[in-house]
C-alpha positions in Angstrom: -58.7 13.5 2.6 -61.9 12.7 4.5 -61.5 9.0 4.7 -58.2 9.3 6.7 -60.4 10.2 9.6 -62.8 7.3 9.1 -61.8 4.6 11.7 -63.8 1.8 10.2 -62.6 2.5 6.7 -59.1 2.4 8.0 -59.8 -1.1 9.4 -61.2 -2.2 6.1 -58.2 -0.7 4.3 -55.6 -2.2 6.7 -57.1 -5.7 6.5 -57.5 -5.5 2.7 -53.8 -4.3 2.3 -52.5 -7.3 4.3 -54.8 -9.7 2.4 -53.8 -8.3 -1.0 -50.1 -8.7 -0.2 -50.6 -12.3 0.8 -52.8 -13.0 -2.3 -50.2 -11.5 -4.7 -47.5 -13.6 -3.1 -49.7 -16.7 -3.6 -50.5 -15.8 -7.2 -46.7 -15.8 -7.9 -45.5 -18.8 -5.9 -48.3 -21.2 -6.8 -47.5 -21.1 -10.6 -43.8 -21.1 -9.8 -44.4 -24.2 -7.6 -46.3 -25.9 -10.4 -43.8 -25.0 -13.1 -40.6 -25.3 -11.3 -41.2 -28.1 -8.8 -44.1 -30.2 -10.1 -43.0 -29.8 -13.8 -46.4 -28.8 -15.1 -46.9 -28.7 -18.8 -48.4 -25.6 -20.7 -51.8 -27.3 -20.6 -51.6 -28.0 -16.9 -50.5 -24.4 -16.3 -53.6 -23.3 -18.2 -55.8 -25.6 -16.1 -54.3 -24.2 -12.9 -54.8 -20.6 -14.1 -58.4 -21.4 -15.1 -59.2 -23.0 -11.7 -58.5 -19.8 -9.8 -61.2 -17.8 -11.6 -63.6 -20.6 -12.9 -65.9 -19.9 -9.9 -66.9 -16.5 -11.3 -68.3 -18.2 -14.3 -70.0 -21.1 -12.5 -71.5 -19.5 -9.4 -71.1 -15.7 -10.0 -74.7 -15.0 -10.7 -76.3 -16.8 -7.8 -73.6 -15.4 -5.5 -74.9 -11.9 -6.2 -78.4 -12.9 -5.1 -77.1 -14.4 -1.9 -74.9 -11.3 -1.1 -78.0 -9.1 -1.5 -79.9 -11.3 1.0 -77.4 -11.2 3.9 -75.2 -8.8 5.8 -71.9 -8.5 3.9 -69.3 -8.1 6.7 -69.9 -11.5 8.4 -69.9 -13.1 4.9 -66.5 -11.5 4.1 -65.0 -12.7 7.4 -66.2 -16.3 6.8 -64.7 -16.3 3.3 -61.3 -15.0 4.6 -61.2 -17.8 7.2 -61.9 -20.5 4.7 -59.4 -19.1 2.2 -56.8 -19.1 4.9 -57.3 -22.7 5.8 -57.2 -23.8 2.1 -53.9 -21.9 1.4 -52.2 -23.2 4.6 -53.0 -26.7 3.4 -50.5 -26.3 0.6 -47.3 -25.9 2.7 -48.6 -28.5 5.1 -48.9 -31.0 2.3 -45.4 -30.0 1.1 -43.9 -30.6 4.5 -45.5 -34.0 4.6 -44.2 -34.8 1.0 -47.8 -35.2 -0.2 -48.2 -32.2 -2.5 -49.3 -32.8 -6.1 -50.7 -30.8 -8.9 -54.3 -31.9 -8.3 -54.2 -30.4 -4.8 -53.1 -27.1 -6.3 -55.9 -27.1 -8.8 -58.5 -28.0 -6.1 -57.2 -25.4 -3.7 -57.2 -22.7 -6.5 -60.8 -23.7 -7.4 -62.1 -23.6 -3.8 -60.3 -20.3 -3.0 -61.9 -18.9 -6.2 -65.3 -19.8 -4.9 -64.6 -17.9 -1.7 -63.2 -15.0 -3.6 -66.4 -14.7 -5.7 -68.4 -14.2 -2.5 -65.8 -11.9 -0.8 -65.3 -9.6 -3.8 -69.0 -9.2 -4.6 -69.7 -8.5 -0.9 -66.8 -6.1 -0.6 -67.8 -4.0 -3.6 -71.4 -3.9 -2.3 -70.3 -3.1 1.3 -68.2 -0.1 0.5 -71.0 2.4 -0.4 -72.8 1.7 3.0 -69.5 2.1 4.9 -68.3 5.4 3.4 -71.2 6.9 1.5 -71.5 7.3 -2.3 -69.9 10.8 -2.2 -66.6 9.3 -1.2 -66.5 6.2 -3.4 -63.8 7.5 -5.8 -61.5 8.3 -2.8 -62.3 5.0 -1.1 -61.8 3.0 -4.3 -58.5 4.9 -4.9 -57.1 4.0 -1.5 -58.1 0.4 -1.7 -56.7 0.2 -5.3 -53.5 1.8 -4.0 -53.2 -1.1 -1.5 -53.7 -3.6 -4.2 -51.0 -1.9 -6.3 -48.5 -1.8 -3.5 -49.1 -5.5 -3.0 -48.6 -6.0 -6.8 -45.2 -4.2 -6.5 -43.9 -6.1 -3.5 -45.8 -9.4 -3.6 -44.5 -10.9 -6.8 -40.9 -9.9 -6.0 -41.2 -11.3 -2.5 -42.9 -14.4 -3.8 -40.3 -14.9 -6.5 -37.3 -14.7 -4.1 -39.2 -16.7 -1.5 -39.6 -19.5 -4.0 -36.0 -19.2 -5.0 -34.5 -19.3 -1.5 -37.2 -20.8 0.8 -39.2 -22.9 -1.5 -42.4 -22.0 -3.3 -44.6 -24.0 -1.0 -43.4 -22.1 2.0 -44.3 -18.8 0.2 -48.0 -19.9 0.0 -48.0 -19.6 3.8 -48.0 -15.8 3.5 -51.2 -15.9 1.6 -53.0 -17.9 4.3 -51.7 -15.5 7.0 -52.8 -12.6 5.0 -56.4 -13.9 4.8 -56.4 -14.4 8.6 -55.2 -10.8 9.2 -57.9 -9.5 6.9 -60.6 -11.4 8.9 -59.2 -9.9 12.1 -59.5 -6.3 10.9 -62.9 -6.8 9.3 -64.2 -8.1 12.6 -63.1 -4.9 14.3 -65.3 -2.6 12.1 -68.0 -1.1 14.4 -70.3 0.7 11.8 -73.7 -1.0 11.9 -74.5 -2.5 8.6 -78.1 -1.9 7.3 -80.4 -4.9 7.3 -80.7 -6.1 3.7 -84.0 -5.3 2.1 -86.2 -8.4 1.6 -87.1 -9.0 -2.1 -90.9 -8.8 -2.4 -90.9 -12.0 -4.5 -87.8 -14.0 -3.5 -86.9 -16.3 -6.4 -83.4 -17.1 -7.4 -83.9 -17.0 -11.2 -86.0 -13.8 -11.1 -83.5 -12.0 -8.8 -80.6 -13.0 -11.1 -82.6 -11.8 -14.1 -83.2 -8.5 -12.4 -79.5 -7.9 -11.9 -78.7 -8.9 -15.5 -81.4 -6.6 -16.8 -79.9 -3.6 -14.9 -76.4 -4.3 -16.2 -77.2 -5.1 -19.8 -80.1 -2.7 -20.1 -77.6 0.2 -19.6 -75.6 0.9 -22.7 -72.6 2.4 -20.8 -72.4 -0.6 -18.5 -72.6 -2.9 -21.5 -69.6 -1.3 -23.1 -67.6 -1.3 -19.8 -68.4 -5.1 -19.4 -67.4 -5.7 -23.0 -64.1 -3.9 -22.6 -63.1 -5.6 -19.3 -64.4 -9.0 -20.5 -62.4 -8.8 -23.7 -59.2 -7.7 -22.0 -59.6 -10.3 -19.2 -60.2 -13.1 -21.7 -56.9 -12.3 -23.4 -55.2 -11.7 -20.1 -56.2 -15.3 -19.2 -54.4 -16.5 -22.2 -51.3 -14.6 -21.0 -51.6 -16.1 -17.5 -51.3 -19.6 -19.0 -47.9 -18.9 -20.6 -46.4 -16.0 -18.8 -44.4 -17.9 -16.1 -43.2 -20.4 -18.7 -42.1 -17.5 -21.0 -40.1 -15.8 -18.3 -38.4 -19.0 -17.1 -38.0 -21.1 -20.2 -37.8 -18.6 -23.1 -36.3 -15.5 -21.5 -34.2 -17.6 -19.2 -34.8 -15.7 -16.0 -34.6 -17.2 -12.5 -37.5 -17.3 -10.1 -36.5 -14.1 -8.3 -36.0 -12.1 -11.5 -39.2 -13.4 -12.9 -41.0 -12.2 -9.7 -39.3 -8.8 -10.1 -40.6 -8.4 -13.7 -44.1 -9.3 -12.6 -44.0 -6.8 -9.8 -43.1 -3.9 -12.2 -46.8 -3.4 -13.1 -47.5 -2.8 -9.5 -45.3 0.3 -9.5 -47.5 1.8 -12.2 -50.5 0.7 -10.3 -49.4 2.6 -7.2 -49.0 5.7 -9.2 -52.3 5.2 -10.9 -54.1 4.8 -7.6 -52.3 7.9 -6.2 -53.2 10.1 -9.1 -56.6 8.7 -10.2 -58.5 11.3 -8.1 -56.5 14.2 -9.6 -56.8 12.8 -13.1 -60.6 12.7 -12.6 -60.6 16.3 -11.5 -58.4 17.3 -14.4 -60.1 15.5 -17.3 -63.3 14.3 -15.7 -64.1 11.2 -13.7 -66.1 9.6 -16.6 -63.7 10.8 -19.3 -60.7 9.2 -17.6 -62.3 5.7 -18.0 -61.6 5.7 -21.7 -58.9 8.3 -22.2 -56.3 6.9 -19.9 -56.4 3.3 -21.4 -56.0 4.7 -24.9 -52.8 6.4 -23.8 -51.3 3.6 -21.7 -52.5 0.1 -22.6 -50.5 -0.2 -25.8 -47.2 -0.1 -23.8 -47.9 -3.8 -22.7 -46.6 -4.8 -26.2 -43.0 -4.3 -25.0 -43.3 -7.4 -22.8 -42.1 -10.1 -25.3 -38.8 -8.2 -25.6 -37.7 -9.0 -22.1 -34.2 -10.5 -21.5 -31.8 -10.6 -18.6 -29.8 -7.5 -17.6 -30.6 -4.2 -19.4 -33.2 -6.1 -21.4 -35.5 -6.0 -18.4 -35.8 -2.2 -18.4 -38.1 -1.5 -21.4 -40.6 -4.4 -20.7 -40.8 -3.5 -17.0 -41.4 0.1 -17.9 -44.1 -1.0 -20.4 -45.8 -3.1 -17.7 -45.7 -0.1 -15.3 -47.3 2.3 -17.7 -49.9 -0.3 -18.7 -50.9 -1.0 -15.1 -51.1 2.8 -14.4 -53.8 2.9 -17.0 -55.5 -0.3 -15.8 -55.8 1.0 -12.2 -57.1 4.4 -13.3 -59.7 2.6 -15.5 -60.7 0.3 -12.7 -61.1 3.0 -10.2 -63.2 5.0 -12.6 -65.5 2.2 -13.9 -66.1 0.7 -10.4 -67.0 4.1 -9.0 -69.3 4.6 -11.9 -71.1 1.3 -11.3 -71.5 2.0 -7.6 -72.8 5.5 -8.1 -75.6 4.6 -10.5 -76.8 1.3 -8.9 -79.5 1.2 -6.2 -78.5 -0.3 -2.9 -80.8 -3.3 -3.2 -79.2 -4.3 -6.5 -75.5 -3.7 -5.6 -74.7 -7.4 -5.0 -76.4 -8.6 -8.2 -75.0 -5.8 -10.3 -71.4 -6.5 -9.2 -72.0 -10.3 -9.5 -73.5 -9.9 -13.0 -70.5 -7.9 -14.2 -68.0 -10.2 -12.6 -69.7 -13.2 -14.0 -68.8 -11.9 -17.5 -65.5 -10.2 -16.9 -64.0 -12.8 -14.5 -65.7 -15.7 -16.2 -63.8 -14.8 -19.4 -60.5 -15.3 -17.6 -60.6 -19.1 -17.1 -61.9 -19.5 -20.7 -58.9 -17.5 -21.9 -56.5 -19.5 -19.6 -57.8 -22.8 -21.0 -57.3 -21.5 -24.6 -53.9 -20.2 -23.6 -52.8 -23.7 -22.5 -54.0 -25.2 -25.8 -52.4 -22.4 -27.9 -49.1 -22.7 -25.9 -48.9 -26.4 -26.7 -50.0 -25.9 -30.3 -48.3 -22.8 -31.7 -45.8 -22.2 -29.0 -45.3 -19.9 -26.0 -44.1 -16.7 -27.7 -46.8 -16.6 -30.4 -49.4 -17.2 -27.7 -48.1 -14.4 -25.7 -48.3 -12.0 -28.7 -52.0 -13.1 -29.3 -52.8 -12.4 -25.6 -51.2 -8.9 -25.6 -52.8 -7.8 -28.8 -56.2 -8.9 -27.7 -55.9 -7.2 -24.3 -55.1 -3.9 -25.9 -57.9 -4.3 -28.4 -60.4 -4.4 -25.5 -60.3 -0.6 -25.2 -62.1 -0.2 -28.5 -65.4 -0.8 -26.7 -64.8 2.3 -24.6 -64.4 4.4 -27.7 -67.8 3.3 -28.9 -69.5 4.1 -25.6 -71.5 7.1 -24.3 -68.5 7.8 -22.0 -67.0 9.7 -24.9 -69.7 12.4 -24.4 -69.5 12.5 -20.6 -67.1 14.4 -18.4 -68.0 13.3 -14.8 -69.9 10.6 -13.0 -73.7 11.1 -12.5 -74.9 12.7 -9.2 -74.7 10.4 -6.2 -78.3 9.2 -6.2 -79.2 9.3 -9.8 -79.5 6.2 -12.0 -78.5 6.4 -15.7 -81.5 5.7 -17.9 -81.6 2.3 -19.6 -81.2 2.2 -23.3 
């Protein structure tokens, strides 16, 4: 495909792959560190899970304005360096016998702030780097890296926590962010100078981005679907590690292996998303594939050691196949229809809702886990996640086959 011969995209891709691997290791070992070493309660686990994504809710909207005002590559490099320093502070504190749960919460919150800026900038940077005609291919390759990381990262993180100590596993996350900054710095393509807003004003610029997103009925339905699913996935994040360790009786390594199963499906989803789009339509795959795959996540509560791992891991793999195909399709749709000067605010507005829902779900998950128990809370989270796809069935995507032409903007209504 065309992007194999694009040197700067390869640099972005390489850096992102290493960063994603480190991040997925960290996402596994930090909860394991809290639950297995610091003896965190269900509520504390919910607080920790909420801290990692709370920044999307708090600063997501102004972040979009700031991203639209500056060059995106230097911003991404700076955020990688700060995230690296924050994550490396965890093993340093552990080596000095100073690590406590409040530090994990603060680090997760601060890393989340950096991630808000990095992710909004990254999704806004890609169209200028590869062109709108190659967005599906570019997003597929980047999503493939994320999926490979989701396969290997949790398993590596789980076994690292078991044999080396969870705090030491966090070091890989910090090194991954440093590597990402190195490869981003080597990108040579000149980034266009951001357009100056004729009337720069934070509230008015935020409102402009919100009007673009919520004035478009298709984007509204995509936001509703992703936000609903993320809210209930946040509930799942609060109790998932406790379920695997305390209810299913798995050790840290096996728990990491279970969590990595979804990444196998994600790799396949990224590999086949482009072909699926050609076969059924790039717009149609956004709703059709979730309908066929997301219900398989309901196999997860039946996990047990030995052969009892097979069905739940298969269910996770099928589900993540559908999630990745959905994400590639809907992100590409957003990037295609949005004007360049609104990309940062469009991405920030959407992430404010869909990622802002995650910490709210995580807090509720901590409360529910303490109130009704871990297993009932897990069932609530899985049922709600699957129900999110109903929004797609009510959207105009049902009557579309492919994405709009590269420079067209879907009419508001």
